[in-house]
DSSP file (Angstrom, degrees, kcal/mol; ACC not computed):
  #  RESIDUE AA STRUCTURE BP1 BP2  ACC     N-H-->O    O-->H-N    N-H-->O    O-->H-N    TCO  KAPPA ALPHA  PHI   PSI    X-CA   Y-CA   Z-CA
    1    1 A M              0   0    0      0, 0.0     2,-0.3     0, 0.0    54,-0.0   0.000 360.0 360.0 360.0 132.2  271.7  -23.8  -45.7
    2    2 A A        -     0   0    0      2,-0.0    52,-1.2     3,-0.0     2,-0.5  -0.621 360.0-149.8 -86.2 143.8  268.3  -22.9  -47.1
    3    3 A T  B     -A   53   0A   0     -2,-0.3     2,-1.2    50,-0.2    50,-0.2  -0.936  13.6-130.2-113.3 132.5  266.9  -25.0  -49.6
    4    4 A D     >  -     0   0    0     48,-3.4     4,-2.0    -2,-0.5     3,-0.5  -0.637  21.6-168.5 -80.6  97.7  264.4  -23.7  -52.3
    5    5 A T  H  > S+     0   0    0     -2,-1.2     4,-2.8     1,-0.2     5,-0.2   0.814  81.9  57.3 -62.1 -27.5  261.7  -26.2  -52.0
    6    6 A R  H  > S+     0   0    0      2,-0.2     4,-3.3     1,-0.2     5,-0.3   0.942 106.1  50.0 -67.3 -41.6  260.0  -25.1  -55.2
    7    7 A K  H  > S+     0   0    0     -3,-0.5     4,-3.0     1,-0.2     5,-0.2   0.938 113.2  48.8 -60.9 -42.4  263.2  -25.8  -57.3
    8    8 A V  H  X S+     0   0    0     -4,-2.0     4,-2.7     2,-0.2    -2,-0.2   0.917 112.4  44.9 -68.5 -40.0  263.4  -29.2  -55.7
    9    9 A M  H  X S+     0   0    0     -4,-2.8     4,-1.9     2,-0.2    -1,-0.2   0.879 115.2  48.1 -67.1 -37.0  259.7  -30.1  -56.3
   10   10 A L  H  X S+     0   0    0     -4,-3.3     4,-2.7    -5,-0.2    -2,-0.2   0.942 113.3  48.5 -67.3 -43.8  259.8  -28.9  -59.9
   11   11 A G  H  X S+     0   0    0     -4,-3.0     4,-2.7    -5,-0.3     5,-0.2   0.925 111.7  49.0 -60.6 -47.3  263.1  -30.7  -60.5
   12   12 A A  H  X S+     0   0    0     -4,-2.7     4,-2.0    -5,-0.2    -1,-0.2   0.833 111.3  49.2 -63.5 -31.8  261.8  -33.9  -59.0
   13   13 A L  H  X S+     0   0    0     -4,-1.9     4,-3.0     2,-0.2     5,-0.3   0.923 112.0  48.3 -66.8 -44.5  258.6  -33.7  -61.1
   14   14 A L  H  X S+     0   0    0     -4,-2.7     4,-2.9     1,-0.2     5,-0.3   0.964 112.4  49.7 -60.4 -47.8  260.7  -33.1  -64.3
   15   15 A L  H  X S+     0   0    0     -4,-2.7     4,-2.2     1,-0.2    -1,-0.2   0.920 114.4  44.2 -58.4 -44.4  262.9  -36.1  -63.4
   16   16 A L  H  X S+     0   0    0     -4,-2.0     4,-2.4    -5,-0.2    -1,-0.2   0.983 116.8  44.8 -68.5 -48.3  259.8  -38.4  -62.8
   17   17 A V  H  X S+     0   0    0     -4,-3.0     4,-2.2     1,-0.2    -2,-0.2   0.935 115.6  47.8 -60.8 -45.1  257.9  -37.3  -66.0
   18   18 A S  H  X S+     0   0    0     -4,-2.9     4,-2.8    -5,-0.3     5,-0.2   0.921 111.8  50.7 -65.0 -41.4  261.0  -37.5  -68.1
   19   19 A T  H  X S+     0   0    0     -4,-2.2     4,-2.5    -5,-0.3     5,-0.2   0.924 109.8  47.9 -52.7 -51.1  261.8  -40.9  -66.8
   20   20 A V  H  X S+     0   0    0     -4,-2.4     4,-1.8     1,-0.2    -1,-0.2   0.869 112.1  51.6 -62.3 -39.0  258.5  -42.3  -67.4
   21   21 A L  H  < S+     0   0    0     -4,-2.2    -2,-0.2    -5,-0.2    -1,-0.2   0.932 112.7  44.0 -60.6 -49.7  258.6  -40.8  -71.0
   22   22 A I  H  < S+     0   0    0     -4,-2.8    -2,-0.2     1,-0.2    -1,-0.2   0.924 116.3  45.6 -72.0 -43.2  261.9  -42.4  -71.8
   23   23 A L  H  < S-     0   0    0     -4,-2.5    -1,-0.2    -5,-0.2     4,-0.2   0.788 106.6-144.5 -66.1 -29.7  261.1  -45.8  -70.3
   24   24 A G    ><  -     0   0    0     -4,-1.8     3,-1.3    -5,-0.2     2,-0.2   0.593  21.1 -76.2  71.9 131.2  257.7  -45.7  -72.0
   25   25 A P  G >  S-     0   0    0      0, 0.0     3,-1.7     0, 0.0    -4,-0.0  -0.415 112.2  -7.7 -61.6 126.8  254.5  -47.0  -70.7
   26   26 A L  G 3  S-     0   0    0      1,-0.3    -2,-0.1    -2,-0.2    -3,-0.0   0.756 122.2 -67.3  54.4  30.8  254.3  -50.8  -70.9
   27   27 A G  G <  S+     0   0    0     -3,-1.3    -1,-0.3    -4,-0.2    -3,-0.1   0.595  86.8 154.5  73.9   8.8  257.5  -51.1  -72.9
   28   28 A L    <   -     0   0    0     -3,-1.7    -1,-0.2     1,-0.1    -2,-0.0  -0.410  53.1 -92.8 -72.5 143.5  256.1  -49.4  -76.0
   29   29 A P        -     0   0    0      0, 0.0    -1,-0.1     0, 0.0    -6,-0.1  -0.296  35.8-135.9 -59.7 140.2  258.7  -47.7  -78.4
   30   30 A V        -     0   0    0     -8,-0.2    -8,-0.0    -3,-0.1    -9,-0.0  -0.832  20.6-116.4 -99.0 126.9  259.3  -44.1  -77.7
   31   31 A P     >  -     0   0    0      0, 0.0     4,-2.6     0, 0.0     5,-0.2  -0.335  27.0-116.4 -67.1 149.2  259.5  -41.7  -80.8
   32   32 A T  H  > S+     0   0    0      1,-0.2     4,-2.1     2,-0.2     5,-0.1   0.829 114.4  52.9 -59.0 -35.9  262.9  -40.1  -81.2
   33   33 A V  H  > S+     0   0    0      2,-0.2     4,-1.9     1,-0.2    -1,-0.2   0.917 109.0  50.1 -62.4 -47.6  261.5  -36.6  -80.6
   34   34 A A  H  > S+     0   0    0      1,-0.2     4,-2.4     2,-0.2     3,-0.2   0.954 110.4  51.4 -58.8 -49.2  259.9  -37.7  -77.3
   35   35 A A  H  X S+     0   0    0     -4,-2.6     4,-2.6     1,-0.2    -2,-0.2   0.885 109.7  47.8 -53.9 -44.3  263.1  -39.2  -76.3
   36   36 A G  H  X S+     0   0    0     -4,-2.1     4,-1.4    -5,-0.2    -1,-0.2   0.849 112.1  48.9 -69.6 -34.7  265.0  -36.1  -77.0
   37   37 A V  H  X S+     0   0    0     -4,-1.9     4,-1.8    -3,-0.2    -2,-0.2   0.810 110.1  53.0 -70.2 -36.0  262.6  -33.9  -75.1
   38   38 A A  H  X S+     0   0    0     -4,-2.4     4,-3.0     2,-0.2    -2,-0.2   0.907 105.9  54.4 -64.2 -44.9  262.7  -36.3  -72.2
   39   39 A A  H  X S+     0   0    0     -4,-2.6     4,-2.0     1,-0.2    -2,-0.2   0.865 109.2  47.0 -60.0 -37.1  266.5  -36.1  -72.1
   40   40 A L  H  X S+     0   0    0     -4,-1.4     4,-2.6     2,-0.2    -1,-0.2   0.876 108.7  55.2 -73.2 -33.3  266.4  -32.4  -71.8
   41   41 A G  H  X S+     0   0    0     -4,-1.8     4,-3.1     2,-0.2    -2,-0.2   0.922 108.2  49.4 -47.9 -55.5  263.7  -32.8  -69.2
   42   42 A L  H  X S+     0   0    0     -4,-3.0     4,-2.5     2,-0.2     5,-0.2   0.948 111.7  47.9 -47.7 -54.6  266.1  -35.0  -67.2
   43   43 A A  H  X S+     0   0    0     -4,-2.0     4,-1.8     1,-0.2    -2,-0.2   0.898 113.6  48.1 -63.3 -40.8  269.0  -32.5  -67.6
   44   44 A A  H  X S+     0   0    0     -4,-2.6     4,-2.4     2,-0.2    -1,-0.2   0.909 112.3  48.2 -61.4 -44.3  266.7  -29.6  -66.5
   45   45 A G  H  X S+     0   0    0     -4,-3.1     4,-2.4     1,-0.2     5,-0.2   0.892 111.3  50.6 -66.4 -40.1  265.4  -31.5  -63.5
   46   46 A A  H  X S+     0   0    0     -4,-2.5     4,-2.0     2,-0.2    -1,-0.2   0.845 110.8  49.8 -62.1 -39.9  268.9  -32.4  -62.5
   47   47 A L  H  X S+     0   0    0     -4,-1.8     4,-1.8    -5,-0.2    -2,-0.2   0.902 109.5  50.0 -69.7 -41.5  270.0  -28.9  -62.7
   48   48 A L  H  < S+     0   0    0     -4,-2.4     4,-0.3     2,-0.2    -2,-0.2   0.941 112.7  45.4 -59.3 -49.7  267.1  -27.6  -60.7
   49   49 A V  H >< S+     0   0    0     -4,-2.4     3,-1.1     1,-0.2    -2,-0.2   0.901 112.7  53.0 -61.7 -41.2  267.6  -30.0  -57.9
   50   50 A G  H 3< S+     0   0    0     -4,-2.0     3,-0.4     1,-0.2     8,-0.3   0.832 115.5  40.9 -68.0 -34.0  271.5  -29.3  -58.0
   51   51 A T  T 3< S+     0   0    0     -4,-1.8    -1,-0.2     1,-0.2    -2,-0.2   0.299  83.6  96.9 -92.8   6.8  271.0  -25.6  -57.7
   52   52 A S  S <  S+     0   0    0     -3,-1.1   -48,-3.4    -4,-0.3     2,-0.2   0.623  74.2  70.6 -86.0  -5.3  268.2  -25.4  -55.1
   53   53 A E  B    S-A    3   0A   0     -3,-0.4   -50,-0.2   -50,-0.2     2,-0.1  -0.654  91.1-100.0 -97.3 160.1  270.6  -24.8  -52.2
   54   54 A D  S    S+     0   0    0    -52,-1.2     2,-0.2    -2,-0.2    -1,-0.1  -0.440  86.4  36.7 -67.7 153.8  272.6  -21.6  -51.5
   55   55 A G  S    S-     0   0    0     -2,-0.1    -2,-0.1    -4,-0.1     0, 0.0  -0.439 106.9 -20.8 100.9-170.0  276.1  -21.5  -52.4
   56   56 A R        -     0   0    0     -2,-0.2    -2,-0.0     1,-0.1     2,-0.0  -0.634  64.7-124.9 -82.5 133.9  278.0  -23.1  -55.5
   57   57 A P              0   0    0      0, 0.0    -6,-0.1     0, 0.0    -1,-0.1  -0.246 360.0 360.0 -61.4 158.0  276.3  -25.9  -57.3
   58   58 A V              0   0    0     -8,-0.3    -7,-0.1    -2,-0.0    -2,-0.1   0.455 360.0 360.0 -84.8 360.0  278.2  -29.1  -57.6
């Protein structure tokens, strides 16, 4: 099976950035809007990684 490395890299980057945004640097509180955007980023990153291979996504 071929893997689209661009999708994997972009998805991993979205997952990393969104995780850092949700957890917040140094435990500072995260605004609600930023947490919502980060949650969407986590969903998009998971979707990109999940659909990076040929065939049906899980």
